[in-house]
ROSEMAR-5706 format. One record per residue (C-alpha): residue in one letter; x, y, z; residue number from 1. Coordinates in steps of 0.5 Angstrom, whole numbers, plus 500, padded with zeros to 3 digits. Layout:
ROSEMAR-5706
resn px py pz resi
a X Y Z NUM $
...
This chain:
ROSEMAR-5706
resn px py pz resi
x 903 808 720 1 $
x 898 814 719 2 $
x 896 816 712 3 $
x 894 822 709 4 $
x 890 821 702 5 $
x 889 827 698 6 $
x 885 829 692 7 $
x 887 835 689 8 $
x 881 838 685 9 $
x 880 846 684 10 $
x 874 849 680 11 $
x 878 851 674 12 $
x 880 847 668 13 $
x 883 850 661 14 $
x 882 844 656 15 $
x 876 841 659 16 $
x 871 846 663 17 $
x 869 844 670 18 $
x 873 837 669 19 $
x 872 835 676 20 $
x 865 835 676 21 $
x 864 833 669 22 $
x 860 826 668 23 $
x 863 820 667 24 $
x 858 814 667 25 $
x 853 816 672 26 $
x 858 820 677 27 $
x 862 826 676 28 $
x 869 825 675 29 $
x 871 826 682 30 $
x 867 821 685 31 $
x 872 815 682 32 $
x 878 818 686 33 $
x 874 819 692 34 $
x 871 812 692 35 $
x 878 809 691 36 $
x 880 813 697 37 $
x 874 810 702 38 $
x 876 803 700 39 $
x 883 805 702 40 $
x 881 808 708 41 $
x 877 802 710 42 $
x 883 797 709 43 $
x 888 801 712 44 $
x 887 804 719 45 $
x 889 811 721 46 $
x 888 814 714 47 $
x 885 821 713 48 $
x 882 823 706 49 $
x 882 830 704 50 $
x 879 833 698 51 $
x 883 840 696 52 $
x 878 845 692 53 $
x 876 852 691 54 $
x 869 849 689 55 $
x 863 849 694 56 $
x 860 844 689 57 $
x 866 839 689 58 $
x 867 840 697 59 $
x 860 839 698 60 $
x 860 833 694 61 $
x 866 830 697 62 $
x 864 832 704 63 $
x 857 827 703 64 $
x 862 821 702 65 $
x 868 822 706 66 $
x 864 825 712 67 $
x 870 829 715 68 $
x 869 832 722 69 $
x 873 838 720 70 $
x 873 843 714 71 $
x 879 845 709 72 $
x 878 851 705 73 $
x 883 852 699 74 $
x 886 859 699 75 $
x 885 863 692 76 $
x 892 864 692 77 $
x 893 857 691 78 $
x 888 856 686 79 $
x 891 859 680 80 $
x 893 856 673 81 $
x 901 856 675 82 $
x 900 853 682 83 $
x 903 846 683 84 $
x 900 840 687 85 $
x 906 840 692 86 $
x 904 848 694 87 $
x 897 846 695 88 $
x 899 840 699 89 $
x 904 843 703 90 $
x 899 848 705 91 $
x 894 843 707 92 $
x 899 839 711 93 $
x 901 845 715 94 $
x 894 846 716 95 $
x 892 839 719 96 $
x 898 839 723 97 $
x 897 846 726 98 $
x 889 847 727 99 $
x 887 839 727 100 $
x 893 836 731 101 $
x 894 831 725 102 $
x 901 829 723 103 $
x 902 823 718 104 $
x 907 818 716 105 $
x 905 818 708 106 $
x 902 822 703 107 $
x 898 818 698 108 $
x 896 823 692 109 $
x 890 821 688 110 $
x 889 826 682 111 $
x 881 826 680 112 $
x 884 825 672 113 $
x 885 818 673 114 $
x 878 815 674 115 $
x 880 808 673 116 $
x 884 805 679 117 $
x 886 798 682 118 $
x 887 799 690 119 $
x 891 793 690 120 $
x 896 797 687 121 $
x 896 802 692 122 $
x 896 798 698 123 $
x 902 794 695 124 $
x 906 801 694 125 $
x 904 802 701 126 $
x 907 795 703 127 $
x 914 797 699 128 $
x 915 803 703 129 $
x 913 800 710 130 $
x 918 794 708 131 $
x 924 798 705 132 $
x 926 804 709 133 $
x 931 807 704 134 $
x 925 808 699 135 $
x 922 815 699 136 $
x 917 815 694 137 $
x 913 810 690 138 $
x 910 812 683 139 $
x 906 809 678 140 $
x 908 808 671 141 $
x 906 804 665 142 $
x 908 802 658 143 $
x 909 808 653 144 $
x 904 808 648 145 $
x 910 809 643 146 $
x 917 806 643 147 $
x 922 812 643 148 $
x 924 810 636 149 $
x 917 812 633 150 $
x 918 819 637 151 $
x 919 825 632 152 $
x 921 832 634 153 $
x 918 837 629 154 $
x 921 844 628 155 $
x 920 849 622 156 $
x 927 848 620 157 $
x 928 841 621 158 $
x 926 835 625 159 $
x 929 829 628 160 $
x 928 823 633 161 $
x 931 822 640 162 $
x 937 818 636 163 $
x 939 824 633 164 $
x 940 828 640 165 $
x 941 823 646 166 $
x 948 822 647 167 $
x 949 814 648 168 $
x 942 813 644 169 $
x 944 806 641 170 $
x 945 804 649 171 $
x 938 806 650 172 $
x 934 804 645 173 $
x 933 797 647 174 $
x 932 799 654 175 $
x 925 799 657 176 $
x 921 806 657 177 $
x 915 807 661 178 $
x 910 813 662 179 $
x 909 816 669 180 $
x 901 816 668 181 $
x 899 819 674 182 $
x 895 814 677 183 $
x 898 815 684 184 $
x 904 817 688 185 $
x 906 815 695 186 $
x 911 819 699 187 $
x 914 819 706 188 $
x 912 825 709 189 $
x 919 827 712 190 $
x 921 827 704 191 $
x 915 831 702 192 $
x 917 836 708 193 $
x 924 837 706 194 $
x 923 837 698 195 $
x 916 840 697 196 $
x 916 834 692 197 $
x 912 827 691 198 $
x 919 824 688 199 $
x 925 825 685 200 $
x 929 821 680 201 $
x 934 818 685 202 $
x 935 811 687 203 $
x 930 812 693 204 $
x 924 813 688 205 $
x 920 806 686 206 $
x 917 806 680 207 $
x 911 801 680 208 $
x 909 798 674 209 $
x 901 798 673 210 $
x 897 795 668 211 $
x 896 800 662 212 $
x 889 799 663 213 $
x 889 803 669 214 $
x 894 809 666 215 $
x 888 813 663 216 $
x 889 820 665 217 $
x 884 825 663 218 $
x 888 831 660 219 $
x 883 833 654 220 $
x 877 832 650 221 $
x 880 826 647 222 $
x 881 823 653 223 $
x 874 824 656 224 $
x 871 821 650 225 $
x 876 815 651 226 $
x 873 815 659 227 $
x 866 815 657 228 $
x 867 809 652 229 $
x 870 805 658 230 $
x 865 807 662 231 $
x 860 805 657 232 $
x 857 811 655 233 $
């Protein structure tokens, strides 16, 4: 099976300036996803790593580590705030197929905002796709920080909890709720090409529970503070 390991890392970021190059420990944030990708490439044959970026600095840094024989340039029209990851990966897939004659069975998406990973989880996710033909995608999840009973929606007129608005809530409240943590997504290429998405909420998506300690997703400065504490800064 041929795997495309994708690391999307555009230059711009609103909440954390130059997020993908900001130091976590002694390395830039992007470093940790690249290192995970290289570990996967070393353990899974026929794997290609590509960093999708519009930043010369990010591309230069990634190229030294990944050592690809080709260059891919992320177009400016696919580097905007409203550009989806699916749009950029779709462009990459077409480029690799047309220009490099490279085609793949699976896409492994590693977002730089998840610097703490266990590659064994990802390898197990790949095995699930290989063994279960009806599964299209494997998506990492973890326990939620708060139980649904403790969530409150607040507006100027009133506030309410899910128990007020969700039909059949009493049947749901004792169920297990999880968070899609962004640690990894693995998708069959044929599913991605058809749907321009990494997963859906059908029975064909396997939501893979991982340890909560791997669920950190850097979105704001508080997440950055936690990451630096975890990396003992």
